[in-house]
C-alpha positions as CSV (number, residue, x, y, z in Angstrom):
1,X,251.0,210.6,87.6
2,X,254.6,209.4,87.7
3,X,255.7,205.9,88.1
4,X,256.6,206.7,91.7
5,X,253.2,208.1,92.7
6,X,250.7,205.7,94.2
7,X,247.3,205.4,92.4
8,X,244.4,206.8,94.0
9,X,242.5,203.5,93.8
10,X,242.0,200.3,91.8
11,X,239.2,199.3,89.5
12,X,236.9,197.2,91.7
13,X,233.8,196.6,89.6
14,X,232.1,197.1,86.3
15,X,228.3,198.0,86.5
16,X,225.8,197.0,83.9
17,X,222.4,198.6,83.8
18,X,219.4,196.5,83.1
19,X,215.6,196.6,83.4
20,X,215.6,193.3,85.3
21,X,219.0,192.4,87.0
22,X,218.5,188.8,87.7
23,X,218.5,187.3,84.2
24,X,221.2,189.6,83.0
25,X,223.5,188.7,86.0
26,X,222.7,185.0,85.4
27,X,223.7,185.3,81.7
28,X,227.1,186.8,82.7
29,X,227.4,184.3,85.6
30,X,227.0,181.3,83.3
31,X,229.1,182.8,80.3
32,X,232.1,183.6,82.5
33,X,231.8,181.0,85.2
34,X,231.2,183.6,88.0
35,X,229.7,183.4,91.5
36,X,226.7,185.4,92.7
37,X,228.0,186.9,95.9
38,X,225.1,189.3,96.7
39,X,221.7,189.7,95.2
40,X,218.6,191.9,95.9
41,X,215.7,192.5,93.5
42,X,217.4,195.5,92.2
43,X,221.2,194.5,92.3
44,X,223.4,191.5,91.7
45,X,227.2,191.3,92.3
46,X,229.2,188.5,90.6
47,X,232.8,187.5,91.5
48,X,235.4,185.5,89.8
49,X,236.6,187.9,87.1
50,X,239.6,190.2,87.8
51,X,237.0,192.8,89.0
52,X,233.4,192.4,90.2
53,X,230.6,192.6,87.7
54,X,227.5,194.1,89.0
55,X,224.1,194.5,87.4
56,X,221.8,197.1,88.8
57,X,218.1,198.0,88.0
58,X,217.7,201.2,86.2
59,X,214.2,202.5,85.6
60,X,213.5,203.2,81.9
61,X,216.7,201.4,80.9
62,X,217.1,201.8,77.1
63,X,219.3,199.2,75.5
64,X,222.0,200.5,73.1
65,X,221.1,200.6,69.5
66,X,224.6,199.8,68.2
67,X,225.7,200.2,65.5
68,X,223.1,203.0,65.1
69,X,223.7,206.1,67.2
70,X,220.0,206.6,68.6
71,X,221.1,205.3,72.0
72,X,224.9,205.0,72.5
73,X,226.5,201.7,73.6
74,X,228.0,203.5,76.6
75,X,230.3,200.5,77.5
76,X,230.9,197.1,76.2
77,X,232.8,194.0,77.5
78,X,235.5,192.2,75.6
79,X,235.8,188.4,76.4
80,X,239.0,186.7,75.6
81,X,238.4,183.3,74.0
82,X,240.5,180.8,72.2
83,X,237.8,179.3,69.8
84,X,235.5,182.0,68.3
85,X,232.9,179.5,66.9
86,X,232.6,177.6,70.2
87,X,232.4,180.7,72.3
88,X,229.8,182.2,70.0
89,X,227.7,179.1,70.1
90,X,228.0,179.0,74.0
91,X,226.9,182.6,74.4
92,X,224.0,182.1,72.1
93,X,222.9,179.0,74.0
94,X,222.9,181.2,77.2
95,X,220.6,183.8,75.6
96,X,222.9,186.2,73.7
97,X,221.9,187.3,70.2
98,X,224.3,187.6,67.3
99,X,224.6,191.3,66.2
100,X,223.6,191.8,62.5
101,X,226.8,193.8,61.9
102,X,230.1,191.9,62.2
103,X,232.9,194.2,61.5
104,X,235.7,191.5,61.7
105,X,234.1,188.1,62.4
106,X,237.5,186.4,61.8
107,X,238.9,188.3,64.8
108,X,235.9,188.8,67.0
109,X,232.2,188.3,67.2
110,X,229.8,191.0,68.3
111,X,227.0,189.6,70.4
112,X,224.1,191.2,72.4
113,X,223.4,190.2,76.0
114,X,219.9,189.7,77.3
115,X,219.6,193.3,78.4
116,X,220.7,194.6,75.0
117,X,224.4,195.4,75.7
118,X,226.8,194.7,72.8
119,X,229.8,192.6,73.8
120,X,232.6,190.9,71.9
121,X,234.2,187.5,72.1
122,X,237.7,187.7,70.6
123,X,240.7,185.6,70.2
124,X,242.9,188.7,69.7
125,X,243.0,189.7,73.4
126,X,245.4,187.7,75.6
127,X,243.8,186.1,78.6
128,X,245.2,187.3,81.9
């Protein structure tokens, strides 16, 4: 694509798989200050980020086993923060778990959300 070509589309949402969408969606709602805009038993849509975050029920969902390779992490979210310690404590209070492996804890913290997805809080990524 050249700079004069129009894009085909724009990124509109990031979807997270979960065995139970409601607690997973509420974790991300509370962590990022998002709004639930649509919810069923199998799907929740959150607005307030640059793109929608959706959580959908997936039968036989297997959480990633990061850093082991038995089940790949598939995707993870990076959350821009200014204070790593405060952000980590906030996420833990909302139900995240600190990952055993922390490759660069001075730059980012690896956490695991309630459905088992690794995500990072980092002060190395500029906030939009």
